[in-house]
Each structure stands twice: as C-alpha cells, then as structure tokens.
C-alpha positions, 0 to 999 in steps of 0.5 A: 974655691968660690962658694955661694951661700944662699938663704937657708930654710928658716922653718915654720913656713917662712918663705922670706922677708925684708933685709933689715941689716947686712952684717958683713961686707966685701973682703971680710973674713967670716967663720961658720955660724957667724951672722950674715944678715938680719931678716924681718919675717912675718913672725920675727927678726932672725939672724941668718948665720953662715954655714961656711968659713972664708973670705967674702968676695961679693955681697949680693943683698943690701938693706931694704931688699926683699929676699926669699929662701934660696936667694944668693946672699954672698960669694965666699972664697973658701979655704978648704974644698966645699960644696958649691951649693950647700945641702939645705940640711946644713941650713935647716933648723935642727930640733931645739935640743941641738942649739949652740949655747952662744945663740941662746934663742930660748923662747920667753917662758916660765917653764922650760924643759929639763935637758938631762935626757932627750925625751925628758918630760921634766920642766922647770917652772920659773918665777914669772915677771910680776910687773911694775918693776918688781924684781922678786920678793920673800917666800912666805908660804910654799903651797906645793910639795914633792909628789903633788899633782899640779894643775894649771893656775894652781897657786904654787907659792905666796910671795911678799913683794914690795907692793903686796902679797901675791899668789904665783900660779902654775902654768903647767900640769903634772906631778911635782918632782922637786921644790927648789924654794922654802919659806923665808927664801928670797927669790927673783924673777926667772929663778926656778921654783919647782920642777914638774914631770909634765903630762904628755899633752903639756907643751915643751915650753909653757908660758905662765899665764897671768892670774887675774887676781894677782895681775901677774905680767908676762913671764920673764925669760928663763935662767941661763941654760946651755942648749946647743943649736944650729938654726937661725937665731931668733930675735923678737922684733923691737918696736922702737929700737935705738939707732945703735940697736939697729946695727950689730950688737954682740948679744944673743937674742935671749940676752936682748930679750932679758934686757928688755924685760928688766928695763935695761938699755942693752946699748949701755951694757959693757960686754965681758965676752970675746969681742965685747959680746954681752952675756946675761950676767953682763945684763944682770950686773948692769941692772944691779948697778943701776938699782944700787945707784938709785937706792944710794942716790935716794939715801944720800944722808948717812945713817946714824951709827948705833951704840951697843944697846945691850950694855943698858939692858936686854934687847931683841933683834927682829928683821923688818918686813919687806913692806916695812923696808920699802915704806921706809925707803919711799918715805925717806925718798919723799921727805928728801925730794919733795918740799912739803907744806902741811895746812891745818883746819877743822870741819864742823861735822855735827849735821853730817854725823847725824845724817851718817848715823841715821842712814847707816843701815842703808849702807849695811844692807848693801854690804858696806859701812857708812864711815866718815872715810867713805863720805870724805872719799866722795867729797875729796873726789869733787874737790879734785875737780874743783882744784885740778892742780891737786890731781896732777903729778910733776915730771921733773925730767921733762919739766911738765905737769901731768893733769889726770882726767880720772879720779882715784883715791888711795886709802892708807890702811894699817896692817900688822905687816905695815902701812898699805894703800889700796885705791878706790877707783872712779870715785866721781862716778859712784855714790856714797853707798857704793863707795862704802861697799868698795871701801869695806872690801878693799880694807878686808883684802888688805888686812888679809894680805889678799890685796893685789899690786893692781889694787894699789896703783893709779891713785890721785890723792891719799886719805890717812884717817887715824881718827879711830886711834885718836890725836888732834892733828898730824903731818902726813907725808905725800905719797909720790907721784901724788902731790897731796895727802889728806890726814883726818884726826879724831873728831871732838865736841867743842864750844863754837860761837855761833849767832852770839852764843856758844854751841856744842859742835862736833869738829873734825881736824884735817891736815893737808900736806902738799907738794909746794913745787906745784901747790902754793900756800893759798891754793892749799888753804882754799882746797882744805877750806872747800873740803871743810865747807863740803863736810859741813854742807854736803849739798855743796858737792851736788852744786859744785862737784 
C-alpha cells in the first residue's frame, strides 16, 4: 500500500525551513524513526525522522528547497496496512521525558533533570567547560554539603586545573540532596558534581552561567543519559561544517555537540555502533588517543630508570601538584622544541635606584609598591615597540610569523604550589605607578590561589626576577608561544671605570633567552643593550618608547 509522509509539526512555532540535506533516495528501504531530511529552521538544523517503514517510491524534495509543515516529502510502499495520512500526533514532538536513547538530543546544559520519576525536581549539576582546553582538574575544596540551601552563582567547589585554582559556581537554586565528589578527587568536564532538589521556578535544564571572576566558559554537554524520545532530532547548526559533515554522519546531535565542545573532528572518529554509528564513548576515546599522542610526542625522550633510593636511607614520597606537573611538561616541551639562546648583560641602575627610593611613597599612596620589576615592565613594553620581532609568535604549521600589536607582559611568581605567570595588560598605555598597583594586586591574587585562567593568558614576553633570592645570572626558559623571556638577578655594587677613575655603581645582571628560529644573536644583543641603556637612562623611554 502507498503511503505519503509529510513534514510533521516540529514544535516551537516552527513553520518550515530550507532543506539542507536529503538523507534517502528512491528505492531505499526505510525503517521507522530513520532520518529523512535535514531541515534548517530559524532555530536550528533538525533531522526529520520517518514515522513509517517500507520502500521509497518517490522523493518529492531536493536539497535547497523551502519546505513547510504538512508538505509531502516521500511516498512509501508500506509492508503493512497504514494510514494514508498519518495523524499529526504521530509526528508531533512528545514531552522530553519520552525521547529515544539513540537520538540523544539533550540540550547543552550543566544541570539536567534526574529521570527517576516523571515529576522529579532533582537535577544534576555537572562540571562546566572551563575553557582554554581545560579537561578537568583536582578538587581541593568542596564548599557545599548535603542539606545546604544552594543559590545561583554560589561556589560549589575549588578546582585546581593546569592553569590556576578556580571556584566553580552553581547555576541552580535548591537544596543539595547529594554530593558526588570529595577533596582530592580528579574530575572532568561533564562529570556530576552534586544533585540538587531544585526550586519550582528552576527550569528543567539550567545552563551554568560563567563566573566573571573565574572566566568559566559555556558548560559542556551532560553525561550520557538514557532518555526516550519521538520528536525530531535537534542538531545545533555548525558554522563551518566540513564537506563530509554536511553529508549524513551516523551520530546523534548530542554526540556531534560533544565532539565540537572538546575539539574533536567527528569525521575522524570511528564508530563502534551498528552501521558505524558514533557514540559519545567513541568521541571520548578518540579525544583521549589524541591527547595521549600529543603528550607522548612532546616527551619523546625516555625517562631515566630510578634506583631504589631506600637502600641508602629513609625516603618520603609526595605527589606532584597539578601546577608542578604541567610546568614540568611544558618546560620539557619548550626545551625540546625551541632552539634557545641566552644573552647576558648588566645595567647600571645607580641613578634609577636613587629615584625609585625617592618616589616610592607616591606608589605606596596609590596602593602599590615601586619595585624594580614595575619599572622594568614599563621599559620592556617600550622595547617591544622598538623591536617588534620580540613581540611575535611562530606558526609552524602555516610557516608564518604572527606580530602582535598589543603589549602584555607576564610576571613569573613563585608560590608554594609552583611557578605561575600572571599577565599585566596594555603596559604601554599605563604609567609606572599604575603598573606598580596592578602588579601588587596580581602577585597577591596569585599567591592566595585566587588567580583566574584569564589573568594568565595573552602574554607577549615574560619577566622572571629572582633578585630577592640572590644569584648573579641564570638561563630562564622561554614560555611558548612567546619568543623571549627576561631574567633579572640580584643587583650588586661594583667598581666601574668611568672618566679615568673607578666609581662604585649598582649593577643589575640581566639574562635574555630567546627563540633562535626568529631572533638572531645580533638582535638579541641589541635588544638587551637597549633595555640596559633605558634602565640607566629612563629618559630614553620617553624619547623612543
């Protein structure tokens, strides 16, 4: 018997859209719930599934057509007796509690309803996407407990990532009914943190809004949940889909969404389901394999086997902090991949120290401290303008040099948890007192573990000042994708021959390490000498900076 299948009601006042993909052809055998077309509406791209099974006799639409609700899509020779015009109810999206598992059209939320009961107000709060390719971290503090009254934007936990310690705020209101994590746990994006008995006015699916203080990004997709569905499958429209992705990919929309959020090209994922269908586990496994290949690729040098140290005396094992682990990994990568050269010089800061001490109270009155680092930041910002090759990065894949028009300087800060590098922004647009105030605030936030990931991004060059601890010189390691780092050691009084006689002068040792792929030795020497001259004669900054 021949049966006509028409576009069903898609809900949400959708009247129709443009056909962006026809997923079947004349002569195909189709099954119930098999996608027929991809339709681009004013809200999203949706897959329209068939409500009947049989052999397609004719296809009445083509890619690029405009289609409306009720328009004929296909004619099917059905195996069993069927209704000539299926009731709209068979196509009308049902409540979200009746969604098939294979469709997985779960909105991208960090709080999803618990499906134990139809009227359940229990929602799960998931770890949202923290941005900057952060996959998770270690829980260092749980800030809620069972029975607590939870409010939106209230911190739920403190998480130590590879970049900083961040507070993860709640996106929902209600009573905490369960805490699924504890201090010391390692959690990943999308993992359930707590369950909450939400208030009546709390939406069923609540997005975790980013915290301004912690620069949290859009939350990740929820964990796999078996929810049944009969409505059309929602696919978030891709801005720049690959040619292969515009054709039929055997993956549910939630799987595609997860792939986009964690940076996986779904066309490269091998599906393990029936007919090569891609599941969320397939996407996660592919992501893990990529991460493993990257990490093993940067650590191609085999580690040295360790002896049993206990044979010579007492020992103690302590785990490396997350910050220390990442620092070790990145510095190893930098030392392997970047050909570094270190240039040494000394700056006569005798006069600078006199004026720094004389005007120090002005900075203190403004809430800062007039340190040598604050002055060096200003001078280094001027140096980047005079030597633009130092304010650049190398794009190896594209064989390009990227020159930056902004001037942000990272400051290496020693903390009990490891080395961290907050960034002072737009140093060329601020005076030294303003820089001293900002530097004091950043250093304090860093040592108190309140620094956010955004505070440690976007640096052009880094300063590492170990003068307080001593030493005459050292060789700092470039912090990629930057191409240079300036090391500052302890100043000392030396006898310098000037105008035919030796005079006591305060000399500051400087060490400039740079990426030799972009910066030649002569450029490095000129740059460092320019910085030394500016420290000796700050008026140079006014003339040339």
